[in-house]
C-alpha positions in Angstrom: 60.0 94.7 88.3 58.4 95.7 84.7 61.7 97.0 83.6 63.6 94.2 85.0 61.4 91.7 83.5 61.5 93.3 79.8 65.0 93.5 80.1 65.1 89.6 80.7 62.7 89.0 77.9 64.8 90.9 75.5 68.1 89.3 76.8 69.8 92.8 77.3 70.7 91.8 80.8 72.5 88.4 79.8 74.7 90.5 77.1 75.3 93.9 79.1 78.9 94.0 79.9 79.6 97.3 82.5 82.8 99.3 80.9 83.4 101.7 83.4 86.3 104.2 82.6 89.4 102.9 84.0 91.0 104.6 86.7 93.7 102.0 87.7 96.5 104.4 87.2 95.0 107.3 89.0 96.7 108.1 92.4 94.9 110.5 94.7 96.7 113.2 96.6 96.1 114.4 99.9 94.4 117.3 98.7 92.1 115.0 96.7 91.4 113.1 100.1 90.3 116.3 101.9 88.3 117.6 98.8 86.5 114.1 99.1 85.8 114.8 102.6 84.3 118.2 101.9 82.4 117.1 99.1 80.8 114.1 100.9 79.9 116.5 103.8 78.3 118.7 101.2 76.4 115.9 99.2 74.9 114.9 102.8 73.7 118.4 103.5 72.2 119.0 99.9 70.1 115.4 100.2 69.2 116.3 103.8 67.9 119.8 103.0 66.0 118.1 99.9 64.4 115.5 102.0 63.3 118.0 104.5 61.9 120.4 102.1 59.6 117.2 100.7 58.4 116.9 104.4 60.5 114.3 105.7 61.7 114.2 109.3 64.1 111.9 111.0 63.1 108.7 112.4 64.6 105.6 114.2 63.3 103.5 111.2 62.8 104.1 107.6 59.3 104.4 106.7 57.9 105.8 103.4 54.4 105.9 104.8 55.6 108.3 107.8 58.0 110.0 105.6 61.0 109.3 108.2 64.5 108.7 107.7 67.1 107.5 110.1 70.1 109.2 108.4 68.5 112.8 108.4 71.0 113.8 111.2 74.1 115.9 110.8 77.0 114.3 108.7 79.3 113.8 111.9 76.6 111.5 113.3 76.1 109.1 110.5 77.1 105.6 110.9 80.7 104.9 109.5 79.5 102.8 106.7 77.0 105.7 105.4 80.1 107.8 105.4 82.2 105.5 103.4 79.5 105.2 100.7 79.2 109.1 100.3 83.3 109.0 100.0 83.5 106.2 97.4 81.2 107.7 95.4 83.0 111.1 95.4 86.2 109.4 95.0 85.0 107.3 92.0 84.0 110.8 90.4 87.2 112.5 91.1 89.4 109.7 89.8 87.2 109.5 86.6 87.8 113.2 86.0 91.5 112.7 86.6 91.5 109.7 84.2 89.8 111.7 81.7 92.6 114.4 81.9 90.9 117.2 84.0 92.3 118.8 86.9 90.5 120.2 90.1 92.5 123.2 91.0 91.7 125.5 94.2 91.5 129.3 93.8 93.7 131.8 95.8 90.6 132.4 98.0 90.0 128.4 98.8 91.7 127.0 101.7 90.6 123.4 102.3 93.3 122.8 105.2 91.4 125.6 107.0 87.9 124.0 106.8 89.4 120.5 108.2 90.6 119.8 111.6 93.2 117.0 112.3 90.4 115.1 113.6 88.7 115.0 110.2 91.9 113.7 108.5 91.9 111.0 111.1 88.2 110.3 110.2 89.0 110.2 106.4 91.7 107.8 106.9 90.1 105.5 109.3 87.2 105.5 106.6 89.4 104.9 103.5 92.3 103.0 104.8 90.2 99.7 104.4 89.4 100.7 101.0 91.5 99.8 98.0 91.5 103.5 97.0 94.0 104.5 99.7 97.2 103.1 98.6 100.8 103.7 99.8 101.3 107.0 98.1 98.2 108.5 99.2 98.9 107.4 102.8 102.6 109.2 102.4 100.9 112.4 100.7 98.3 112.4 104.0 101.3 112.1 106.1 102.9 115.2 104.5 99.9 117.2 105.0 99.4 115.8 108.5 103.2 117.3 109.4 102.0 120.6 107.9 98.8 121.0 109.8 100.5 120.4 113.3 97.8 118.1 114.7 96.4 119.0 118.1 95.7 115.2 119.1 97.6 112.0 118.3 94.4 110.5 116.3 95.9 111.2 113.0 99.3 109.6 113.8 97.7 106.4 115.3 95.7 105.9 112.2 98.4 106.7 109.8 100.9 104.6 111.2 98.2 101.6 111.7 97.4 101.9 107.9 100.9 101.9 106.9 101.6 98.9 109.0 98.7 96.9 107.3 100.2 97.9 104.1 103.3 96.1 105.2 105.9 99.3 105.3 106.9 99.3 108.7 109.9 101.3 108.3 107.8 104.1 107.0 105.0 103.5 109.9 108.0 103.9 112.3 108.7 107.4 110.9 105.2 108.4 111.2 104.7 107.2 114.8 108.3 108.4 115.8 107.0 111.8 114.6 103.8 111.6 116.8 106.0 110.6 119.7 107.6 113.9 119.7 104.3 115.6 120.3 102.8 113.0 122.6 105.7 111.0 124.1 103.4 109.2 126.7 100.6 108.1 124.2 100.3 104.3 124.9 99.0 103.6 121.4 101.6 105.2 119.6 104.3 103.4 121.6 102.4 100.1 121.1 102.4 100.7 117.4 106.2 102.0 117.3 107.0 98.4 119.0 105.1 96.7 116.5 106.6 98.6 113.7 110.2 97.7 114.9 109.3 94.1 115.4 107.9 93.8 111.8 111.1 95.6 110.4 113.4 92.9 112.2 114.6 95.3 115.2 113.5 92.6 117.5 115.6 93.5 120.5 114.6 97.2 120.3 110.9 96.3 120.2 111.4 93.9 123.2 113.5 96.5 125.1 110.6 99.1 124.7 107.6 96.9 125.5 109.4 95.6 128.7 110.1 99.1 130.0 106.1 99.6 129.4 105.1 96.5 131.2 107.5 97.5 134.1 106.4 100.7 134.5 102.9 99.0 135.2 101.4 98.8 131.9 99.9 95.6 132.1 96.9 95.6 129.4 96.5 93.1 127.0 97.9 94.9 123.7 101.1 95.5 125.4 101.6 92.1 127.0 100.4 90.4 123.7 103.1 92.6 121.6 105.8 91.7 124.2 105.1 88.0 123.6 105.3 88.5 120.1 109.0 89.9 120.6 109.7 87.0 122.5 108.4 84.8 120.1 110.8 86.2 117.5 113.9 86.0 119.7 112.9 82.2 120.0 112.8 81.9 116.1 116.2 84.0 115.9 118.1 82.2 118.8 120.4 79.5 117.9 121.6 78.4 121.5 119.0 75.6 122.7 118.7 77.2 126.3 118.2 80.7 124.9 115.5 79.3 122.5 113.5 77.4 125.3 113.6 80.4 127.6 112.4 82.8 124.8 109.5 80.1 124.0 108.4 79.9 127.3 108.4 83.5 128.0 106.3 84.0 124.9 103.8 81.3 125.8 103.4 83.0 129.1 102.8 86.5 128.4 100.2 85.3 125.5 98.2 83.4 128.1 98.6 86.6 130.6 97.4 88.7 128.0 94.4 86.4 126.9 93.3 86.2 130.6 92.7 89.9 130.7 90.0 90.1 127.9 89.8 86.7 126.3 90.5 88.5 123.1 91.0 86.4 119.7 94.5 87.3 118.9 96.2 86.7 122.2 94.1 83.3 122.7 94.9 82.2 119.4 98.7 82.9 119.9 98.7 81.2 123.2 97.0 78.4 121.5 99.7 78.0 118.7 102.5 78.1 121.1 100.8 75.8 123.3 100.6 73.3 120.2 104.5 73.9 119.7 105.1 73.2 123.3 103.4 70.0 122.9 100.4 71.2 125.1 97.8 69.7 122.5 94.8 69.5 125.0 95.5 72.9 125.9 96.0 74.0 122.4 92.8 72.7 121.4 90.8 74.0 124.3 91.8 77.5 123.6 91.5 77.2 119.9 87.6 76.2 120.4 87.1 79.1 122.6 88.7 81.4 120.1 86.5 79.8 117.2 83.3 80.4 119.0 84.0 83.8 119.8 85.3 84.6 116.1 82.0 83.0 114.8 79.9 85.0 116.9 81.3 88.2 115.8 81.1 87.2 112.4 77.6 86.2 112.4 76.6 89.8 113.0 78.4 90.8 109.6 76.3 90.3 106.7 79.0 91.4 104.0 82.8 90.2 104.3 84.8 93.5 104.6 88.7 94.3 105.5 87.5 94.8 109.0 86.8 91.0 109.3 90.3 90.2 108.2 91.8 89.2 111.8 88.4 87.0 112.5 89.0 85.2 109.3 92.5 84.7 109.6 92.3 83.4 113.3 89.7 81.1 112.6 91.9 79.5 109.9 94.7 79.3 112.3 92.3 77.5 114.9 91.1 75.2 112.4 94.8 74.2 111.7 95.5 73.7 115.6 92.1 71.4 115.5 93.4 69.5 112.4 90.7 70.7 110.0 92.5 71.5 107.2 89.7 71.9 104.7 88.0 74.7 106.9 91.5 76.5 107.4 91.8 76.6 103.8 88.3 78.2 103.5 88.8 80.7 106.1 92.3 81.8 105.0 91.1 82.1 101.5 88.7 84.5 102.9 90.9 86.3 104.8 93.1 86.8 101.8 90.1 88.1 99.6 89.2 91.0 102.2 92.8 91.6 103.2 94.0 92.2 99.7 96.9 94.8 99.9 97.5 94.5 103.6 101.1 92.8 102.7 102.1 93.2 106.6 99.1 91.4 108.1 99.0 88.9 105.3 102.7 88.1 106.2 102.1 88.0 109.9 99.1 85.4 109.6 101.3 83.4 107.1 103.9 83.1 109.5 102.0 81.6 112.3 100.4 79.3 109.8 104.2 78.2 108.6 105.1 77.6 112.2 102.1 75.3 112.9 102.6 73.7 109.3 106.1 72.9 110.3 105.1 71.4 113.8 102.3 69.4 112.4 104.3 68.3 109.3 102.0 69.8 106.7 103.4 70.9 103.5 104.6 74.4 103.6 103.8 74.9 100.2 100.3 74.3 100.7 100.5 77.4 103.2 102.2 79.6 100.5 99.6 78.6 98.0 96.8 79.4 100.4 98.3 83.1 101.1 100.2 84.1 98.0 101.9 87.2 99.6 103.2 89.0 96.4 106.8 88.7 95.4 109.3 91.4 95.4 111.0 92.1 92.1 114.3 93.6 91.5 114.7 94.7 87.8 117.2 95.7 85.3 116.7 95.9 81.5 118.0 97.5 78.2 117.2 100.9 77.2 115.1 101.9 74.1 117.2 102.3 70.8 118.2 105.7 70.0 117.2 106.3 66.4 120.8 106.4 65.0 121.7 102.9 66.6 123.5 100.7 64.0 122.2 97.4 65.1 118.9 97.3 66.6 118.6 95.8 70.1 115.2 97.4 71.4 113.7 99.5 68.4 110.9 101.8 69.6 108.4 99.5 67.8 108.9 96.7 70.1 107.8 98.9 73.0 104.1 97.5 73.4 105.2 93.8 73.1 107.9 94.4 75.8 105.4 96.2 77.8 102.9 93.3 77.7 105.7 90.6 78.5 106.6 92.2 81.7 103.0 92.6 82.7 102.5 88.8 81.9 105.7 87.7 83.8 104.7 89.8 86.9 101.4 88.2 86.9 102.6 84.8 86.3 105.1 85.4 89.3 102.4 87.2 91.3 104.9 90.0 91.9 103.6 93.6 93.1 106.3 95.3 94.9 109.0 96.5 92.4 112.6 97.9 92.5 114.2 99.5 89.6 116.2 102.4 88.0 114.1 104.6 85.9 115.9 104.8 82.6 113.8 105.3 79.3 113.0 101.9 77.8 112.9 98.6 79.8 113.0 100.5 83.5 110.1 102.7 82.8 107.8 100.1 81.1 108.4 97.7 84.1 107.6 100.4 86.7 104.5 101.4 84.6 103.5 97.6 84.7 104.1 97.6 88.7 101.7 100.8 88.8 99.2 98.9 86.5 98.9 96.0 89.1 98.3 98.7 91.8 101.8 97.8 93.3 104.6 99.6 94.9 107.2 101.5 93.0 111.0 101.8 94.5 113.0 104.0 92.5 116.7 104.6 92.9 118.4 107.3 91.0 122.5 107.0 90.3 122.6 110.9 90.9 120.7 114.1 90.8 117.1 114.0 89.1 117.8 116.6 86.5 121.3 115.3 85.3 119.7 111.9 85.3 116.9 112.9 83.1 119.2 114.4 80.9 121.8 111.4 80.6 119.2 108.5 80.9 115.5 109.5 80.5 115.2 112.7 77.9 117.3 111.3 75.1 114.8 110.4 72.4 114.0 113.2 70.1 110.1 113.4 70.1 109.4 110.6 72.5 107.5 111.3 76.0 110.0 109.5 78.4 110.6 112.3 80.4 106.7 113.0 81.1 106.2 109.3 81.9 109.3 109.4 84.2 107.8 112.6 85.9 104.5 110.6 86.5 106.0 107.6 87.9 108.1 109.8 90.4 105.1 111.4 91.6 103.5 108.0 92.3 106.5 105.9 93.7 106.5 104.6 97.2 109.9 106.0 97.9 112.7 107.7 95.4 116.2 107.2 96.6 119.2 109.2 95.2 122.4 106.8 95.5 124.9 109.5 95.1 124.5 113.3 95.2 126.7 114.0 92.1 127.4 112.5 89.0 130.9 110.8 88.8 132.5 112.1 85.5 134.4 108.8 84.8 133.4 105.3 84.9 130.2 103.6 85.6 130.5 102.7 89.2 127.5 104.9 90.4 125.3 102.5 88.4 126.9 99.6 89.7 126.5 101.3 93.2 122.6 101.9 92.3 122.2 98.2 91.5 123.8 97.2 94.7 121.1 99.3 96.5 118.3 97.9 94.7 119.0 94.5 95.2 119.6 95.1 99.1 116.5 96.9 99.2 114.4 95.0 97.7 115.9 91.7 99.5 115.2 93.7 102.9 111.8 94.2 101.9 111.2 90.7 100.8 112.7 89.6 104.3 110.0 91.9 106.0 107.1 90.3 104.3 108.4 86.6 104.4 108.1 86.4 100.6 110.4 85.7 97.9 112.9 88.3 96.0 112.8 87.4 92.3 115.4 89.1 89.9 113.6 89.9 86.5 115.3 91.4 83.3 114.9 92.2 79.7 118.0 91.0 78.0 119.2 90.2 74.6 121.3 87.4 76.0 124.5 88.9 75.0 127.5 89.6 77.3 127.8 93.3 76.6 130.5 95.5 77.6 130.6 94.4 81.3 128.8 97.7 82.7 125.3 97.1 81.6 122.5 94.3 82.0 124.9 91.6 81.5 127.0 92.8 84.4 123.9 93.0 86.8 122.8 89.8 86.0 126.3 88.4 87.0 125.8 90.1 90.3 122.4 88.9 91.1 123.8 85.2 90.2 126.0 85.5 93.2 122.9 85.7 95.6 120.3 84.0 93.8 119.8 81.0 92.2 117.6 81.9 89.1 117.1 85.1 87.1 114.0 85.4 85.4 114.4 86.7 81.7 112.4 88.0 79.3 114.1 87.6 75.9 114.6 90.7 74.3 116.4 89.2 71.1 113.3 86.4 70.5 111.0 89.4 70.5 112.9 91.4 68.4 112.8 88.3 65.8 108.9 88.1 66.4 109.6 84.5 67.8 107.0 83.5 70.7 108.4 84.2 74.5 110.3 81.4 75.8 108.1 79.1 78.0 108.6 79.2 81.7 111.2 77.0 82.2 113.6 78.7 79.4 112.4 82.2 80.8 114.8 82.2 83.6 118.6 81.4 84.0 120.8 79.6 86.4 124.5 80.2 87.4 125.4 77.1 85.5 123.4 78.5 82.3 124.9 82.0 82.2 128.6 82.0 81.9 129.0 85.8 82.6 132.1 86.5 85.0 131.0 87.1 88.7 132.5 89.7 90.6 135.8 88.7 92.5 134.6 89.9 96.0 131.0 91.0 97.3 132.1 94.6 96.7 134.6 95.1 94.1 138.0 93.7 93.1 141.3 94.1 95.2 142.7 97.6 94.5 145.4 98.7 92.6 146.8 102.1 92.0 145.4 101.9 88.4 141.9 101.9 89.6 140.9 105.1 91.2 136.9 105.0 91.9 135.8 102.1 93.9 132.6 101.1 96.2 134.3 100.9 99.5 133.0 100.0 103.1 133.8 103.4 105.3 133.9 103.8 109.1 134.2 106.8 111.2 134.6 107.0 114.9 135.4 109.5 117.6 136.2 109.4 121.1 133.5 110.6 123.6 134.9 112.8 126.4 138.3 113.5 124.7 137.8 117.1 125.5 137.8 116.2 129.2 141.6 114.7 129.0 144.2 116.8 131.1 147.5 117.6 129.7 149.1 114.4 131.6 146.7 112.0 130.0 147.3 112.7 126.4 150.3 110.2 126.3 148.4 107.2 128.1 145.9 108.0 125.6 147.9 107.5 122.8 149.8 104.5 124.5 146.7 102.5 125.8 143.5 103.8 123.9 144.7 104.4 120.5 147.3 101.2 121.1 144.4 98.9 121.8 142.7 100.0 118.7 145.9 99.5 116.6 146.4 96.0 117.9 142.7 95.3 116.7 143.3 96.7 113.3 146.4 94.6 112.9 144.5 91.5 113.1 144.2 89.5 110.0 140.3 88.8 110.2 139.4 92.4 108.9 142.2 94.2 107.6 141.7 97.9 106.5 142.7 99.2 103.4 143.3 102.4 105.1 143.4 103.7 108.8 144.0 107.2 110.1 143.7 109.3 113.0 143.1 112.9 113.8 143.1 113.6 117.4 140.1 111.9 118.6 138.7 110.7 115.2 139.4 107.6 113.5 138.9 106.9 109.9 139.1 103.4 108.3 138.4 101.8 104.8 137.3 98.6 104.1 137.1 96.2 101.3 133.6 95.0 102.1 130.9 95.6 104.3 131.2 92.6 106.1 134.8 93.4 107.2 133.9 96.7 108.3 130.7 95.8 110.4 132.8 92.9 112.1 135.6 95.3 113.1 133.2 98.2 114.1 131.5 95.5 116.6 134.9 94.2 117.9 136.1 97.4 118.3 133.0 98.7 120.1 133.5 95.8 122.4 137.1 96.0 123.2 136.6 99.9 124.1 133.7 98.9 126.6 135.8 96.0 128.0 138.5 97.9 129.5 138.8 99.7 132.5 140.2 103.0 131.5 140.7 104.3 134.9 143.3 101.9 135.6 145.1 103.3 132.5 144.9 106.7 134.0 142.1 107.9 131.8 138.6 108.8 132.6 136.4 105.8 133.3 133.8 106.9 130.8 136.1 107.0 127.7 134.0 105.5 124.7 133.4 105.5 121.1 130.4 106.6 118.8 131.1 104.8 115.5 129.4 105.1 112.2 129.4 103.0 109.0 128.7 103.5 105.1 129.3 102.1 102.1 129.8 104.2 98.7 131.7 105.1 95.5 135.1 106.9 96.6 138.0 108.3 95.0 141.5 106.3 95.9 144.5 108.5 95.2 147.8 109.1 96.5 148.0 112.1 98.9 150.6 114.6 97.1 151.7 115.8 100.7 151.9 112.7 102.8 152.8 110.3 99.7 150.3 107.8 101.2 147.0 106.2 99.6 144.0 107.7 100.5 140.1 107.4 99.8 138.2 110.8 99.2 134.9 112.0 98.1 131.3 113.0 99.0 130.7 109.4 100.5 133.3 110.2 102.9 131.6 113.1 104.2 128.6 111.2 104.3 129.9 108.7 106.7 131.5 111.4 108.7 128.0 113.0 109.2 126.4 109.9 111.0 129.3 109.7 113.7 128.2 112.5 115.5 124.6 111.3 115.9 125.4 108.0 117.1 124.9 107.1 120.7 128.3 106.4 122.9 129.1 102.6 122.9 126.9 102.3 119.5 127.4 101.5 115.8 124.9 103.2 113.6 125.1 102.8 109.8 123.4 104.5 106.5 120.6 102.9 104.7 123.4 101.9 101.7 125.5 100.1 104.2 122.3 98.1 105.6 121.1 97.4 101.9 124.3 96.2 100.8 124.5 93.9 104.0 121.3 92.4 103.3 122.0 91.7 99.8 125.2 89.9 100.7 123.2 87.8 103.1 125.4 88.6 106.1 124.5 86.7 109.2 127.2 87.6 111.6 125.5 91.0 112.4 122.1 92.8 111.7 121.1 96.5 110.6 118.1 97.5 112.8 116.1 100.6 111.7 116.3 103.6 114.0 114.2 106.1 112.0 114.9 109.1 109.7 117.7 110.7 111.7 119.0 114.5 111.4 122.7 113.9 110.7 125.4 116.7 111.8 126.0 119.9 110.4 122.6 120.4 109.1 123.6 117.7 106.2 120.1 116.5 105.9 117.7 113.5 107.4 118.3 110.2 106.4 117.3 106.5 107.3 119.8 105.1 110.0 120.4 101.6 111.0 121.7 100.3 114.5 124.3 97.6 113.6 124.4 95.1 116.3 125.3 91.1 116.4 122.8 88.7 115.7 121.0 87.2 118.7 123.0 83.8 120.0 
């Protein structure tokens, strides 16, 4: 007290401004997380030994007189909060060392992996996932460590999947959970979390099917029933037919109410209340909301300090207040939920979705709901490279780098954008990615071709500069890095166009998952360019976006102030750069050899079972039916070819390819092949991809053909496709999302090993949208 009084009298406390060393750009790997647990455990042992040496003993209450302390117990028996406080102290120490440029390296004799069991890793994750210290990059590093250790229990997979779902990455969570289910295929929690990851990724039908199977097998617990109800709610929102909508809404309401009756949990109760309100059952909705509110307030009364563990209680109280018509209270509780749930994009998006449903029904301004939540926007970016020293006319000289970086940071803060998609060329791209990193956001990088060649061509091109080192740091810290093509094409600029198509599509898919906005952002001098760079990307974006945010490089170059917000964006009317003629590329001519095309491969299931007498009927009826379909004007192929039981088609757009593939799938399954003298189970596996291909004239046949590595890429998907299904690559799904196609959807099915040891890739199931 004397020290505090002296401090106040001298005024030091009033002027003191803490200035800790900044650790914002430090990412902790799995090794550091393991080291954290080892050190936290050791610190506790040191402290406990010292206390025992001083004559202290364990007691139920702290007593300085009796020298008793409740935490003089083994580390594993400490309360979770105490373990967490020790971990955070160690984490801050390690992060400070890394920020100062130090490294911690294990000697050959050290082996931290052997000192930790998989249960310990799960414990680390459970303790840290509620902290801002554990970002997505650290979770993915921990996932790699988990796979290497081959855990003996499903705990770590559950914890990892749940944590990644909280951060709003359902596709990555799906891969973790699917990996766990390989070892524990009947684990209920893994199956529930897998279903939730499918639902959040938009694969509603698959999630609903999985949960229905669980319920039909006798699994009638609240979690399973509640998740099943959620999928019916999604199907209700997706359906167009009024009868289907009514049926799905009723099923969702009944399942939520059934689940709530089991354990009276807040999450099923509030969902039951929300759907009752939407169904017009006002009194029932308010009665449920009152009960749920009382339960949540009771649980929160036992919590003195708000933490992320309170997120769902606070969000539920906000939703209950909306149902009860208490807007001010809703704003207060939602505000508290957002504060403790920072970074939990998946959970925030789920809560906002329910709030928006209620707002629409209760005629509340949706902008007010968006203001309460402010889920960060997703940004897709492009911009000019830094000038080479011998550039005759300056556009982005090196001395302008700090101004451009600050302008990018300012615009990202204005937009509330923390999820970034970009290439990683030296200059604007790397500055953008560094700005996202500074905001502790997500970095999604697409490289046009292999890493080392890209560095030589587009990164390490300024003598004496450190762009390569900065590039390598960003690659290590990125949420994901995607290689668009496995080789550099020697002519043309199509690989860059293809990469930017993927960036836009992937960013749009991410924005749709989170229910937030996608914003195109560019650092641009306002000039049309040569049709291959920034201006061309802007023209492409404007086919799918009303507005593009522009940081005016020309104004910065001439030391002019940044444009005001309204002048910092352009609309399709303001920018006259020519748009692309079609969603993929212009109609082919023999003078254009390299083009982005949609590709289809298919093969006939049970073809090898054909008898000699069945080959002619196969050609006449099976191939004849496909020929008739391919001749229809709705989706004319640029190329169609067969090799025995294999089909190869090339289309101008992903829309044409997707619609044809689904029509082909329906056709084959609608015909009774036994009546044509063919095996009854005759079917097709169909695979889709989109990418740059070489258009040439085959010197043997004299016919136009399309060849290249992306053709091989497509062929490797088809053998792993289930009969009667259509599977597609991530590139196909991304371009379909970019173009806003509504006739079909692409549902994620996981990282799949493709045929002939080609590799493991994200794979999607293509299906018609729910009517």
